N, C-alpha and C positions, 0 to 999 in steps of 0.2 A: 092331371099333369099337363095335358095338352092345353087346357084353359090357361094355366099359369104361364106357359111359354108364350101363348098368343098375347097375354096381358103385358108381358115384358117387352115383346116386340112392338106392341102398340104404343107403350109409354116411351120407348126409345125413339120412335118415329115422330113423337110430338116435338115440333120445332122449338117451342118455348122451353121444354124440358132440356133439350139438347143444348140450347143457348145457355141456360143456367148452369149446366154441368161444365160447359167449356169455360165459362167465366170463373167458376169455382176452381177448376184446374189451373187456369191462368194465374189466379190469385196465389195458389199454393206454390206454383213453379217459378213465378217471376217477382217475388218479393225482393226489393233492393236491399242494400246494406243498411238502410234506415227503416226497414220494415214496412215501407209504403208499397201499395199496389201500383200498377202502371197508370191507372186513372188518377190516383192521389198524387203520384209523382208529377204528372202533367199539370194538374191544377196548381201545384206549388212552384212550377218552373218559370212563371212569368217574371220578367226582369224589371217591370215597372209596377210599383205598388201605388194604387190610386185610392185615396181615402173615400171617394164618393162613387166609385164605380159599382153600381148595384148588381151588375151582371157577373161580377167576379166574387165568388163566394169565399175566396181564400184571404185576400189582402184587404178587403174593405173593412170599415169599422175598427181600425186599429186603435183609434184614440178613445179615451174614456175619461170621466172625471177623476181627478187626482184624489187619492185617499190621504189620510192624515200623515202617513209616512212620506209619500211622494211630494207633499207640499213643503217638506223640510229641505228639499234639494232644488237647486236652480235649473237643472237640466236632466230630466229623466225621460227615457224612451218607454213606450207602452209595453206592458207585459205581453200583449198579443203579438207584438213584433218579435220579441224574444222567443215566444213559443213557436212561431212559424219557422224561425231559423233553426231551433232545436229539432223540430219535426223533420226538417229538410236534411240536416247534416248529422243526425245521430239516431240511435234507437234506444228503447227502454233499457235501463241498466248501465248505460254509458255514463262517463263523467264529464260534466260541463265546467268551464272555468271562466272567470272574469277577473282580469288583473286590476281593473278600475271599477270595483264593485259598487261604489256609491252606497245607496240605501238598500241594495240587494235585489234589484229587479231580475237579474239573470238566475239567481238562486231560487227565487219564488217560482219563476217559469219552469225551471228544471224540476222542482218539487211537484208542480202540477202535472208534469208529464213523466213522472217516475224515472228520473235520472238522478245520479249522484251529482254533487256540485261543490266547488271550492271557489272562494273569492278573496282577493286581497284589497284592502282599503286603507289609505294613509290617514285619513281624517278619523280620529276616534269617535267623534259625534256620529258620523255616518255609519261607521262600523257597528256602533251600538244600536242605531235605528234598524240596521239590517238584521241584527240578532233579535230585536223585539218583533219585527215583522214576521220573521221566520218562526219565532216562538208562537205567535198568534195563529199562524197558518197550521203549524204542526199540532196545535191544540185541538183543531177541528178535523184535520185530515192527516193524522200521523201515519207514516209509513216506515219501512225497515231500511230505507236508504240513508246514506251518510252525507252530512252537510258541514262544511268547515268555513268559518269566516275569520280571516286573519287581519288584525290591525297592524299593518306593516307596509313599507314601501314596496311597490310591485317589482322594483329592480332586485329585490331579495327573494323573488318567488321560488328560486331553486332551493331555498331553505325550507320551503313548505310543501312543494309538489315534486314528486319523484319523476324521473324521466319516463317517457312513453306512457304516461298515465291518462292524458286528456284526449278525448275524441273531438271535442268542439269547444272553442273559445267564442263567447259572445260578449262584446264590450263596446263601450263608447268612451274614448279618452277625452280628457280636457283638451281644449283647442289652443294650447300655448297661452301666451298673454293676450290673445284675442279678447278674452273676457274682461281684461282691464280696460281695453279700448271701448268695449261695449258699455261698460259701466259709465265711462266718461260721456259717451254719446247719449245715454239715457238721462244723464244729469244736465246736458246742455242742448245739443241739437234736437234730440227726440223727446225732450222733456214733456211736451203736450201732444205728441204725434200719435197717429194711428198705430205705429209699431209698438208703442208702449201701452196705449190705453185700449185698443180694440183687437189687437192680434194676439193677446194673451202671451206676450213676449216678456218673460221674467228672466232677469240675470242676477246671479249671486256669485260672489267670490267664494271658492271652495274652502280656502284657508290662506293664511299668511306665511305658511311654511316655505322655505326656500327649496325644499325637496318636491313641492307640489308642481306637477307638470303644467298646471294652470297658471303658474307664475313665471314660466320660462319664456325668453325671447324665441321667436319661431325657429331660427337656425339651430339654436341649442336644443330646442324641443325635438327637432327631427333627429339629431344625433342621439339624444337620450332615449327616444322611442325605439331606436335600433337595438338598444340593450334589452328592452322588454320583448321586442319581437324575436331576438335571438334566444332568450330564455324560454319564451313561449314555444318556439320551434322545438327546443330540447324536450319539453314536457309533453309534447303532442305525439300521439301515436302515428305510425306510418300510415299515410292515407287520410289522416285527420284534417280538420278544417279550423280556420280562425276567421271570425266575422267581426268587422270593425265598422260601427255606425258613426259616420262623420258628416260634417257640413263644410262646404267651401266658404270663403270669406273675402271681403274687400278691405283694403287699407288705403282708401283714397286720401286720407290725411297725409300719407307719405308717398302719394302719387303712384300707388300700386293698385290698379283697377281690379285685379282679380288674383286671389291666392288659391291655387288648385290643390287644396289640402288632400283630397282623395287621391289625386295623382301622385303627389309627393309621398303619401303614405304607402301607396302601392309600390313605388320605386324603392322606398326604404326596406319594405318587406322582401323584395326580390334581391336586394343587395346582401341580405343576411341569410338567404337560402330558401325563402318561401317561394312557391309558385303562385303568381297572380292568377287565380282560378276563375273569378267571375266578378261582375259588378251589378248591383241591384240599385235602382233609383226609387227612392221613397218620395212620392209626390205629396206635398203637404199644402197644396194650394187651397184645399177645402177648409183648412184651419185658419187661413190668413187672408185678409183683404189686401188688394194691390195698393201700393203706395207710390208716390212720385219720388224717384231716386235720381239725383243729378239735375233735376229741373231748375232753370230752363236752359242751362248751358250745355249739358251733356246728358245722354240717355243711358241709364243703367237698367238692366232687366231685374225683376224681382227674383231673388234666389229662394224660392219657396219649395225647395226640395233638399233632401239629404241623400247621401250615398252609403251603400253598404259594400265595403271592399271585402271580397272573399279570398282568403289565402288557403292553399292546400299544401300539406307536407308530402312531397313525392321525391323519389331519387332522381 
C-alpha cells in the first residue's frame, strides 16, 4: 500500500506529467462555441491569409488545381478557404448556408467537416453541377447529415430556409456588372496581357438572366443585396455568422479609380441589422505576377487580394 502511494506522489511530481494533465484539463474546460481549443483558436485568428507563408500552418496552401466541376465556373474560391471559415465560426452538426452557391464549394466543405448545408443557385447549370459534385463525394464519404441544393433566386431564400436555422453563411456573390466590364477588357485592352495569359485570370458571364446579380448596375446591385442580407439575417441563429468573400474593383473607364466593394457591402449589412464583426484579407500575390497599371501617366497598385467581410447576428 505504501509503495503505491509513493508511486502516485512520484508520478504527480513529474513536471511533464503535470503539464500534460493541465493541457488536457484546459482542453476540456475551454472549448469554444466552435469546438476549438485555445491553441487552435489562436492559429485561426490571423486576419491576413498569405498563400506562401510557410510558417503559418493554417492559411497557407489554400489554392489547388481546379477539378472538372470547378472548371465549369468562372470564379470559384478554394474549398480549403471555405473549410477554414467553417472551422472558425461553426461546430460539427451546425447548418451552413450559401445564397450564391455556384457549383457547390460551400456544401462540399460543409460535408467534409460534418456540417449540414443548404444552398440556393439561380443558374440551373451550376445547380446541377453542384448536385453531381455532392453525389460523387457522398458516394465515397456518405454521412447521415442533410444537404439541400435549391435552383432558385436567393431573394426567395425564406421559402426554403426556416428562421433561426443557420449558424454560418459562407458565400461569394457576383460583383454586379463588373464582370461585363472585365469581359470587354479581356477582349480589348488585356487581349494579350499578363493578366489574361499568365495570371490564370478567367472571366465568364454567369448567365443572361435579368435576375442575375452579375448583370446588375452597381447601385442597383447594392440595393438588391440588402434584400439578401435581410433574409440571411432572418434565417441565422442568434450569435451566428455570415462570411462574404469579395474583391474591390476599379472603373477607370468611367473615371472611378477605386470601388470599395468590401466597405460598401459592410455598410449595406449594417443598414439591415447585421453587426460588422471582422475583416480578413486574403493575400493572393503568390498566384499573380505584378503588371503595369496606368503606366505611364498614372500609377495604380495591383489589387492582388480579396476581402472576407464577417457579419454577426447580435442584439
